[in-house]
C-alpha positions in Angstrom: -27.2 14.4 -5.9 -25.3 17.4 -4.4 -24.2 20.1 -6.8 -20.6 19.0 -6.1 -21.0 15.4 -7.1 -20.2 14.2 -10.5 -22.1 11.5 -12.3 -20.0 9.6 -15.0 -22.2 6.5 -15.5 -25.8 5.8 -15.0 -26.2 5.6 -11.2 -22.5 6.2 -10.4 -22.2 9.4 -8.5 -18.7 10.7 -7.4 -18.2 12.9 -4.3 -15.6 15.5 -5.1 -15.3 17.5 -1.8 -13.0 17.1 1.1 -14.2 15.3 4.2 -13.4 17.3 7.3 -15.1 17.2 10.8 -17.7 14.8 9.5 -18.8 16.8 6.6 -18.1 17.2 2.9 -16.7 20.7 2.4 -15.0 22.8 -0.4 -11.5 23.5 -0.2 -10.4 26.8 1.4 -8.7 28.2 -1.6 -11.4 26.8 -4.1 -8.8 24.9 -6.3 -9.5 21.6 -7.9 -7.6 18.6 -9.2 -8.6 16.9 -12.4 -9.1 13.1 -12.0 -8.7 11.2 -15.3 -9.8 7.8 -16.5 -6.5 6.0 -17.7 -8.4 3.9 -20.3 -9.0 7.0 -22.5 -7.6 10.0 -20.4 -11.1 11.4 -20.2 -11.8 13.6 -17.2 -13.8 11.8 -14.5 -14.1 14.5 -12.0 -12.6 17.7 -10.6 -11.8 17.1 -7.0 -11.4 19.8 -4.4 -7.7 20.5 -3.7 -6.6 20.5 -0.2 -3.9 23.1 0.8 -2.2 23.9 4.0 -5.3 25.7 5.3 -7.4 22.5 4.7 -4.8 20.4 6.4 -4.9 22.7 9.5 -8.7 22.3 9.6 -8.5 18.6 9.2 -5.9 18.3 12.0 -7.9 20.6 14.2 -11.0 18.4 13.7 -9.0 15.4 14.6 -7.6 16.8 17.7 -11.0 17.8 18.9 -12.4 14.3 18.3 -9.3 12.5 19.9 -10.2 12.6 23.6 -13.7 11.1 23.2 -12.4 8.6 20.6 -9.6 7.4 22.9 -12.0 7.2 25.9 -14.5 5.1 23.8 -14.4 1.5 24.7 -12.2 -0.5 22.4 -15.1 -2.9 21.7 -17.3 0.1 20.6 -14.6 1.2 18.3 -14.3 -2.2 16.9 -18.0 -2.5 16.3 -17.9 0.6 14.1 -15.1 -0.9 12.1 -17.1 -4.2 11.7 -20.1 -2.1 10.5 -17.7 -0.3 8.0 -16.6 -3.8 6.6 -20.3 -4.7 6.1 -21.0 -1.4 4.4 -18.1 -1.9 2.0 -19.4 -5.3 1.0 -22.9 -3.9 0.5 -21.4 -1.2 -1.7 -19.1 -3.5 -3.4 -20.2 -3.1 -7.0 -20.1 0.8 -6.7 -16.7 0.8 -5.2 -15.5 -1.7 -7.9 -16.6 0.5 -10.8 -15.4 3.6 -9.1 -11.9 2.1 -8.4 -11.6 0.5 -11.9 -12.4 3.8 -13.6 -10.0 5.8 -11.5 -7.1 3.5 -11.5 -7.3 1.3 -14.6 -7.2 -1.8 -12.5 -9.3 -4.6 -14.2 -12.7 -4.7 -12.6 -12.5 -8.6 -12.1 -9.4 -8.1 -9.8 -11.1 -5.2 -7.9 -14.2 -7.3 -7.4 -12.2 -10.6 -6.4 -9.2 -9.1 -4.6 -9.4 -5.4 -3.6 -12.8 -5.2 -2.2 -12.7 -8.5 -0.3 -9.2 -7.6 1.1 -10.4 -4.1 2.1 -13.5 -5.4 3.9 -11.3 -8.1 5.5 -8.8 -5.6 6.9 -11.4 -3.4 8.4 -13.1 -6.5 10.0 -9.9 -7.9 11.3 -9.0 -4.6 13.1 -12.5 -4.4 14.2 -12.1 -7.8 15.9 -8.7 -7.0 17.3 -9.5 -3.5 18.8 -10.4 -4.9 22.2 -7.6 -7.6 22.3 -4.5 -5.4 22.5 -3.3 -6.1 26.2 -0.7 -4.5 28.4 1.8 -6.3 30.4 3.1 -6.6 34.1 6.9 -6.6 34.5 8.4 -8.4 37.4 10.2 -5.8 39.4 11.4 -5.2 43.0 9.3 -6.5 45.9 6.7 -4.0 47.0 6.3 -2.6 43.6 3.9 -3.2 40.8 5.0 -2.2 37.2 2.5 -2.4 34.4 2.7 -1.2 30.8 -0.3 0.3 29.0 -0.7 0.6 25.2 -1.9 4.1 24.6 -2.9 5.7 21.3 -0.6 8.3 19.8 -3.2 11.0 19.0 -3.7 12.6 15.5 -2.0 10.4 12.8 -1.3 11.6 9.2 -1.6 9.0 6.5 -0.6 9.3 2.9 -1.7 6.5 0.6 -0.4 5.8 -2.9 -2.3 5.6 -6.2 -1.9 1.9 -7.1 -4.1 0.3 -4.7 -5.9 3.3 -3.1 -8.9 1.5 -1.7 -7.0 -1.3 -0.2 -4.3 0.9 1.2 -6.9 3.1 2.8 -8.0 0.2 5.0 -4.5 -0.9 5.6 -3.7 2.5 7.1 -6.9 3.4 8.8 -7.8 0.1 10.3 -5.1 -0.3 12.9 -4.9 3.5 13.6 -8.6 3.6 14.5 -8.8 0.3 16.3 -6.0 1.6 18.6 -7.8 4.9 19.5 -6.1 7.3 17.1 -7.8 9.9 15.0 -6.8 10.2 11.3 -6.0 12.7 8.6 -5.7 10.8 5.5 -4.4 12.2 2.1 -5.1 10.0 -0.8 -2.9 10.3 -3.9 -4.1 13.3 -6.0 -4.7 11.1 -9.1 -6.8 8.5 -7.4 -8.8 10.0 -4.6 -12.3 8.8 -5.5 -12.6 5.5 -3.5 -11.2 7.1 -0.3 -13.9 9.8 -0.5 -16.5 7.1 -1.0 -15.3 5.3 2.2 -15.6 8.6 4.0 -19.3 8.6 3.2 -19.7 5.0 4.3 -18.0 5.9 7.5 -20.3 8.8 8.2 -23.3 6.5 7.3 -22.4 3.8 9.8 -21.9 6.3 12.7 -18.2 7.3 13.1 -18.0 10.4 15.2 -17.2 13.6 13.5 -13.6 14.3 13.1 -12.3 10.9 13.9 -11.5 10.5 10.2 -10.8 13.3 7.7 -9.9 12.8 4.0 -8.0 15.5 2.2 -7.0 15.0 -1.4 -4.2 17.4 -2.4 -0.8 17.5 -4.1 2.1 15.8 -2.3 4.4 18.8 -2.3 1.7 21.0 -0.7 -0.9 18.9 1.3 1.4 16.0 1.9 4.4 18.3 2.9 2.3 20.2 5.3 0.9 17.1 6.9 4.3 15.6 7.4 5.6 18.9 8.9 2.6 19.5 11.1 3.6 19.9 14.7 0.3 18.6 16.1 0.5 15.3 14.0 1.9 12.6 16.3 2.8 10.2 13.5 3.1 10.1 9.8 2.6 6.9 7.9 3.4 6.8 4.2 3.3 4.3 1.2 5.0 5.4 -1.9 8.4 5.9 -3.6 11.6 5.8 -1.6 12.6 9.2 -2.9 9.4 10.8 -1.3 10.0 8.7 1.7 13.2 10.6 2.4 11.4 13.9 2.2 8.8 12.6 4.6 11.6 11.8 7.2 13.1 15.2 6.7 9.7 16.9 7.2 8.9 14.8 10.3 11.8 16.4 12.2 9.7 19.5 13.1 8.3 17.7 16.2 10.2 14.4 15.9 7.0 12.6 15.1 6.9 8.9 14.6 7.3 7.7 11.0 6.2 4.6 9.3 7.4 4.0 5.8 6.4 1.3 3.2 8.5 2.2 0.1 9.7 0.8 -3.1 10.7 -2.7 -4.0 12.6 -4.8 -6.6 11.4 -8.2 -5.7 13.6 -11.1 -6.4 11.6 -14.2 -7.7 14.0 -17.2 -7.9 13.1 -20.2 -9.9 15.2 -23.3 -9.1 15.9 -26.3 -11.3 13.5 -28.4 -9.2 10.7 -26.0 -9.2 7.1 -27.0 -10.0 7.4 -25.4 -13.4 3.8 -24.8 -14.4 3.0 -23.2 -11.1 6.2 -21.1 -11.2 5.3 -19.7 -14.6 1.7 -18.9 -13.6 2.7 -17.5 -10.2 5.5 -15.5 -11.7 3.1 -14.0 -14.2 0.7 -12.9 -11.4 3.7 -11.5 -9.5 4.5 -9.0 -12.1 1.5 -8.5 -14.4 -1.2 -8.2 -11.8 -2.3 -4.5 -11.6 0.0 -3.9 -14.5 3.0 -4.5 -12.3 2.2 -1.3 -10.4 2.9 -3.0 -6.9 5.8 -2.4 -4.6 5.9 -6.2 -3.8 6.0 -7.1 -7.6 8.3 -9.9 -8.6 10.1 -7.7 -10.9 13.5 -9.7 -11.1 13.0 -13.2 -12.4 16.2 -15.1 -11.4 16.3 -18.6 -13.3 18.4 -21.5 -12.9 20.4 -21.9 -16.2 19.3 -25.6 -16.5 15.5 -24.7 -16.7 15.8 -21.0 -18.0 15.1 -21.7 -21.7 12.2 -24.1 -20.9 10.6 -21.6 -18.4 11.0 -18.6 -20.7 9.2 -20.5 -23.6 6.2 -20.8 -21.4 6.5 -17.4 -19.7 6.8 -15.4 -22.9 3.9 -17.3 -24.5 1.8 -16.5 -21.5 2.8 -12.8 -21.5 1.8 -12.6 -25.1 -1.6 -14.1 -24.4 -2.6 -11.6 -21.7 -5.8 -9.9 -22.7 -5.2 -6.1 -22.4 -8.2 -3.9 -22.7 -10.8 -1.7 -21.0 -10.7 -2.3 -17.3 -14.5 -2.3 -17.0 -14.6 -5.3 -19.3 -14.8 -8.4 -16.8 -12.7 -10.4 -19.4 -9.8 -8.0 -19.3 -6.7 -9.3 -17.6 -4.4 -6.3 -17.7 -5.7 -2.6 -17.9 -3.9 0.6 -18.4 -1.2 2.1 -16.1 -2.7 4.7 -13.8 -1.4 7.9 -15.6 0.1 9.0 -18.9 3.2 10.3 -17.1 3.7 7.0 -15.5 3.3 5.1 -18.8 5.9 7.3 -20.3 8.3 6.5 -17.5 7.9 2.9 -17.8 8.4 2.9 -21.6 11.6 5.1 -21.0 13.0 2.1 -19.2 12.7 0.0 -22.4 15.3 2.4 -23.9 17.5 2.3 -20.9 17.5 -1.6 -21.1 18.5 -1.4 -24.7 21.3 1.1 -24.1 22.9 -1.3 -21.5 22.6 -4.3 -23.7 19.4 -5.8 -22.5 17.4 -8.1 -24.8 13.7 -7.4 -25.2 12.1 -10.8 -25.2 8.6 -9.4 -25.6 6.7 -6.2 -25.2 8.3 -2.9 -24.7 5.7 -0.9 -26.6 2.2 0.3 -26.3 -0.4 -2.1 -27.7 -1.2 -1.9 -31.4 -5.0 -2.1 -30.9 -6.4 1.2 -32.1 -9.2 1.0 -29.5 -6.6 1.5 -26.7 -4.6 4.3 -28.4 -5.9 7.1 -26.2 -5.1 5.3 -23.0 -2.1 4.6 -20.9 -1.3 1.1 -22.0 1.9 -0.9 -22.1 2.3 -4.4 -23.2 3.7 -7.0 -20.9 7.5 -6.6 -21.2 10.2 -9.2 -20.5 13.8 -8.1 -20.7 16.9 -10.3 -20.4 19.6 -8.3 -18.5 22.6 -8.4 -16.1 22.1 -7.9 -12.3 24.2 -4.6 -12.4 22.0 -3.1 -15.1 19.7 -0.2 -14.2 16.6 -2.1 -14.9 17.6 -4.7 -12.5 18.4 -2.2 -9.8 15.8 0.7 -10.2 12.1 0.2 -9.5 10.2 0.5 -12.9 6.7 -0.2 -11.4 5.1 -1.5 -14.4 4.4 -4.7 -16.3 8.1 -4.9 -16.8 10.1 -7.9 -15.6 13.9 -8.5 -16.0 15.4 -12.1 -16.5 18.8 -13.1 -15.1 20.3 -16.6 -15.0 22.2 -18.3 -12.2 24.5 -21.2 -11.9 24.1 -22.4 -8.3 22.6 -21.5 -5.0 25.4 -19.1 -3.9 25.0 -17.3 -7.4 21.2 -17.0 -6.8 21.6 -15.6 -3.3 24.2 -13.0 -4.5 21.9 -11.8 -7.3 18.8 -11.7 -5.0 20.6 -9.6 -2.4 22.2 -7.2 -5.0 19.8 -4.3 -4.7 19.3 -1.7 -1.9 15.5 -2.7 -1.7 14.1 -5.3 0.6 10.3 -5.7 0.6 9.2 -8.8 -1.0 10.6 -11.9 -2.6 9.9 -15.4 -3.8 11.4 -18.7 -4.5 10.1 -21.8 -6.4 11.6 -25.2 -5.2 10.7 -28.6 -3.9 13.9 -28.7 -1.7 12.7 -28.0 1.8 16.1 -27.3 3.3 16.9 -24.9 0.5 13.6 -23.0 0.8 14.0 -22.3 4.5 17.7 -21.3 4.1 16.9 -18.8 1.3 13.8 -17.5 3.2 16.1 -16.7 6.1 19.0 -15.3 4.1 17.3 -13.1 1.5 17.3 -9.6 2.8 13.5 -8.9 2.6 10.7 -8.2 4.8 8.5 -10.8 3.3 9.3 -14.1 1.4 6.9 -16.5 -0.4 7.8 -20.0 -1.1 6.1 -21.6 -4.1 3.7 -18.6 -4.3 3.9 -14.8 -4.6 2.1 -11.7 -3.3 0.0 -13.5 -0.6 -1.3 -11.1 2.0 -3.4 -11.3 5.1 -4.7 -8.8 7.7 -2.9 -10.7 10.5 0.4 -11.1 8.7 3.1 -8.4 9.0 3.7 -6.4 5.8 6.8 -4.1 5.3 10.4 -4.0 4.3 14.0 -3.3 5.1 16.6 -1.1 3.6 15.3 1.4 1.1 11.9 -0.4 1.1 11.3 1.5 4.5 10.5 0.5 8.0 7.5 -0.4 10.3 4.9 -3.0 9.6 1.3 -3.0 8.4 -1.2 -5.6 9.7 -1.8 -7.7 12.6 -0.6 -6.9 16.2 2.5 -5.6 14.7 0.5 -2.7 13.2 -1.4 -2.0 16.6 2.0 -1.4 18.1 3.0 0.9 15.4 -0.1 3.0 16.4 0.4 2.8 20.2 2.9 4.0 22.8 4.2 1.9 25.6 3.1 3.7 28.9 4.9 2.4 31.9 3.2 2.8 35.4 5.0 2.1 38.7 3.1 1.5 42.0 4.7 1.4 45.5 1.8 -0.7 46.8 3.0 -1.1 50.4 4.2 2.5 50.6 7.5 1.5 52.1 10.5 3.9 51.7 13.2 1.9 49.6 16.5 1.8 51.6 18.4 3.7 49.1 16.0 6.7 49.6 16.7 6.9 53.3 19.4 9.0 54.8 
């Protein structure tokens, strides 16, 4: 174990240094960032703090690595991503404990969802790397016009703290498969799993400089990365407010920008819904990962005929959720990821009360004294009106609003009443209604009789204040490549309009 690794559990070692140019290195200015365990707010590690000088070093390493990585055959790039997927699966239990300790995400969910999805994403893009094709455009006789898809160069990527491991794969997978090199800044409060992935990438043979991992504060490291004139693209997942700053910072060299921002998902339950499935699915939509998900179903919109029946079951289910230490495999909901965020979520309870909202359950920290030191919030259900702040602003916690509707037009009006447009769901057995609502709800993704389903081949992203651009699939490969048009005058004839 190196002197800069930290051991917090028997056999669990944490890398704390930056990863630049294929090596773990100390930060240029020697600063560190405390990383805490949200279960009890104890310190897990002091991670090196990247500043502008470190971002410059990382970009330089990525620029140096780019020509060879671009020229490497796509199938060879793909094979490295496939090896990485295998390494993640082999390292699954270590990663599960690390991610659960760092984020508060219940370990059963990390094991069953986060790690399989992470490996699947790298494996998907490993397989797709050599399948991105150009096109031939039918043009004038005597000419051939073909279009290549070329990598952009050095891309900067900023991932959030709610699903740090999974989002690392969502960002890096398509960028690397397409032939770009990467400088990735994980969130300063949850950098540990990204640094572990860096080690695995080194172990399986990724060339030096192709990937660089630089934990740092957003207003310093993130800002400099977004402004950097030698970065061709910045991809960001996080809040809408920070997304606006990213766009402004990108203007230095008019770099390409991809944003996956906030959400306020409408989850509509019609009078003909499969009620038991709707109750269980709606609970997963909002309470999974303590509601810390941009696609969370945070607005329950219930038909007035079934609202009371639904709420009896839904409130009872919320009260039965087992809250506890995320490392306990029986825990269903862990702590929020930081004390500051816990306080923000609880502040919205007071906002709801001030505007006349009715707290149906929750709204406080758990009474269990074993959880008193942690960042816990009970599952919270608030009945409120569509114009209330809690129905318009992203709370990002185990906090769901309930609004009733009379008919389909009323439901559509409520669903489309926010500035966000990331994910949404509806529960109905009426096929015509399902397809009509799926088409008309202003959202990048819609789930019918389900919620929060994702797949590496299916596009993920939003509209409006939820951002632009798409993760996943061939859509993501196009986000990380440029169309390069080539014209060939193959018979060398001078076109008539050239002649005098």
